[in-house]
N, C-alpha and C positions, 0 to 999 in steps of 0.2 A: 588314722585315716578317718576323714569326714565322713558321716553317714550320707547315703543317697537318700534325700528326701522327696525326689520326683519320680523315680521308677517304681511303677506298680507291680509288686510281685505277688503272685497267687500260687500257692502250693496245694495240690491235690492228693488225698491220700488217706491214711488211716495207721493204726497201731504205732509200734515203736519208730518206724521208718519216718514218719512226718515229724515226730518229736525232735529227732536228730537234726533235720533240715531246718526246721524253725529256730531251734537254739543258736544256730550258726548265723543264719540269715539276720536275726534281729540286730546283730552287731553292725551290720552293714547298710541295713535298708529300714527306712522308716514305715514305710506304706506296704503292709504285708497282710495278706488275707490267707486264711487256712480254709480250705472246703473239704469237709470231714464226710467219709461213708457213715450211712445210717442202717448198715446191713449187720452189724457186729450183734451178736447174741450169746457169747460166752460168759461164764463165770459170773461176777457181780452184776454186770450189764445184764445179761440174760435172765437172771431172777427178777431184776427191777422192771425189765420190758414186760415179763409175765404177769408179775404180781400188781404192777401199776399202770400198765399199758403206755408207759413213756417210752419215747425215743431213746436209742442207745446212748447213755452218757459217757461210756468208757473212753472212746477216742476223742471225742470233745473236750474231756477233762485233760487228756495228754496235750492237746493243742494248747489249750488255756495255759497249762502249766509251762509249756515251751515257751510261750511268748510273755510270761509274766516277768515283771521287775525283779531284778537280782536283790533288791533290798528287803523284798517282801519274804523273807527266807522261811519264816514261821508259818505263814500262809500256804506257801509252797508245800511244806513238809505235813501240814494238816490236810490239804486236799489230796496228797498222795498217800496219806496214812491208810494202812489196810489192817482190819480188825483181825486178831488170830485167835480171839477167845469168844466163848458164847455160842450157842446153837444158831440162834437167829441172825448174829450180826458177823460170825466168823466168814472171812474170805470178802467181806464187803470193803469197798473204798470209800473213805469219808467224802471224797470229792463227788462221788457217784451219788451217795445219799444226800449230799448237799444241792446237787443240780436237781434230784427229784423233789425235794422239798421246796426248791425255788420255782419249781414248774408248778406245784400245787398252789403256791402263794400267789403267782402272777398270772396263773390260767393259761401259759404259753410257754412251750419249751424254747422257742427263740428268745423270749423275754428272760427266761431262766439263765440261758448262756450269757446274755447281755449282762446280767446282774452279777453273775460270777465273774466275768471279765472285769467288772468295775473293782470287785473286791481284791482281785489279783494284781490289778493294774495293767492288764495286757498291753502290750506293744503291737497291736493290730487287732484286726477282726478274725473271729472264729465263726463259720457258718455250717450248719448241717446241710448237706447237699439236697435234701428234701425234707419237707416237714410233715410228710405221711408215713405211716407204717407200711413196711414191706418185709420180704423175706427172700433170701438168694437161693436160687436152685442151680443145679448142675446136672448136665448127662454125660457120661462117661463114654469112651470109645467102645466100651463093650455094651452100651446102651442102658447101663444102670442109671437110675435117677437118685440124686442125692438131694435131699431137703435140709436146708438151713446152712447158715455159715459156719457153725461149730462143726458140722459133720464132715464139711470139706476141709476145714483148718485141721482138724483132729480124726484123720480118717479111720472109720471102722472097717471099712471096705479094703481092697488091695490098692494102696496109694500109688504104686507104680503105674497104674492104668491111668492114661491121660485124659484131661477133660475135653470133651468135644464142643460143649457149648455151655454158656451160661446164661441166666435170665432172672429178672425180678418178678415176684408175684405176691400181691397185685402190682400191676405197673404204676409207677408214681411220677410226678411231674418235679421239676427243678425248682427249689427255693428261688424265687425272683431275685433275691439279694446275690445268691450264688451266681446266677447267669449274668447279672450285671457286673460283678466283679470280674469275670471271665472276659466279658466283651469289653471291659476298660482296661484290662491288664496290658503290661508291657512285656512281661514274662511270665508263662505258666509252667510250673514245675509238677510233673508228674512222678510220684514216688520219692524215695523206695518205698517198697512195702509188698507184702504178700500179693502176688499178682491176681488171684481169682477172689480173695478175701477181703483185700484192703484198697486195690486200685480200681479193677474193672466195675465193682458195685455202684463206683460213681459214675462211670462212663454209660452204665445201663439205665440210669434215670432219664426220663423222657425230656429233652431240651439240653442236655449236656453236649450231645455231639453236634447238634446244630449251632450251639454258642462256639464250640471249636472252630467250626467252619467259618463262622463269621468274625471271629476275634482277628486283629491284627498283631497279636502278642506272638513273641516267638515262644514255641512249645519245647521243653526240655523234657526228656524222660530219662530218669535215673535207673538204671537196670540193676537188679538185686545183686549182692554179692554171692549168696548161697542158694542153692536149689532147696525146694521144699516138698518133702513126702506128701503125696496127695494133691498138689497143685502143678509143681514144675519140676517133676522127678525126671532126671536125664536132660534137662535143658541145657543148652549152650546160649551164649549172649543173644545170637540172632534169632533164636525160637522165642524169647521174651519180646523183642520187637515186633515179630510176625504176629504173635497173640494180641498184642496191644494194638497194633494197627488194623487187626481184624474188627476190633470194637470201636476205636475211635476214628478210623478211616485213614485212607492212604493220603500222603502229601499234607498232612497235619503236623507231624512231629518233625521239628527243625533240626534238633539235636538229640541224640542218643548217647549217654555217658556211660561207659564201661570202665570199671576199676580193673587194672592189669596185674598189679602185683600181688601175687599169691601169698598168704600169709604162712608162717611157719608150720610144720606139720603138727607139733605139740598144740597148737591152737585149733587146728582142723580136725585132731582125733576125736574130740568129744561129739562134733557134729555128725561124723561118719557113723557113731553108734545110732543115730536117729535117721540115717539114710539122707543126710543133708550133705552135699558137696560143694565145692567151689564152683563158680560159674566161669567155665572156659570161653576165652575171647576167640571166636572163629572168624577172623576178620575177613576171609575170603567170601564169606557168606553173607555179608553187608552190602545192601543195595547202593550204598554210597561209593563202592569200589566199581561199579559198572553203570552203564546207562539204561533208563527204562524208557524208550520212547525219546522225548524231548525233555524229560526230566530225571533228576536224580533223586535217590532217597536221602533221608536224614543224614546230616554230617556226624560222622562217628568221631566222639571225644574220647580219648584215653587219658587216664590219670591214676594215680595212686590215692585212693579216697578212704583206704581202711584205716580204722583206729588202730594205734599201736600197740595196744593191749588190750585185755579183757575180751568180752563178746565181739565177734565179728559183725562189725556195723559200720556204716558209713561215718566217717569223721565229721563232726559238725563244722568245725574251722575249715577244712580242706574243701568240703563240699560247698560252703559259703563263697570262698574264694574264687572256686571255679565257676560258680553262677555270676559271681561279680564280674569275672573276666569275659564272660558272654554278653554282659550288659554293655 
């Protein structure tokens, strides 16, 4: 199949979810842009943020690797290499350290990402959603306030208590290049990824929501496959959409994609130990099945998008083919 050189695809997210989608899409589309959350503060990324005052490099690194050329195998492995020995380097990713060093050399995080992209020969652009430092906060339904992405991602509180609202402090504005990419896009893909720690932090950046309102792009939301303790405990598919629309706005999302084929019990069992469960498709609760005034909700798209083996994640090839069909 010949690659689509004209359609502009923007993928918004963070973590492993954005990696899987980009790996598949680069086989079908030339014009790709990844817009990445800047709220991450766990592990190696968190240490580098604290010690160097740098914007979080971890999710940027994943997106760069996803779009890197396949012939750059040794560079891929180098940027993905994680030190296991030594007190000061243990746990650090070489790619995170490289981006930090490039930021010091170039004097700009955005330029550092650009130089790393040249090294890896990325097939598309990778953009931080904002160029300013911020922190993610959340208020739970029991009024408890949670400070920081890591404390939401790995809850020390009762992770079954739902999040009431999330915000960024201090408030930050959108990276102008990210705004331009959204406004010029033909398709914008949100997710998959942890709802409150990988996806919503992008939407909370000032200027992102207005860009969604203005763009003529079709907006596709990929619903997660599994729930996550501390963020989406007890969620069904429609709950993911309701929360996303609370932040991005109504009548913005055109397609909501849900994977329907449940994996075998032996693959689900390890997740149950972490109180993570398969997201059930509650078709009857989707607004596309009923009218809201003169408008309908986003079109529900159902498919089998699960990887056939290993971790329960979106299959890169299947997901890319589905987006290709929507184009």
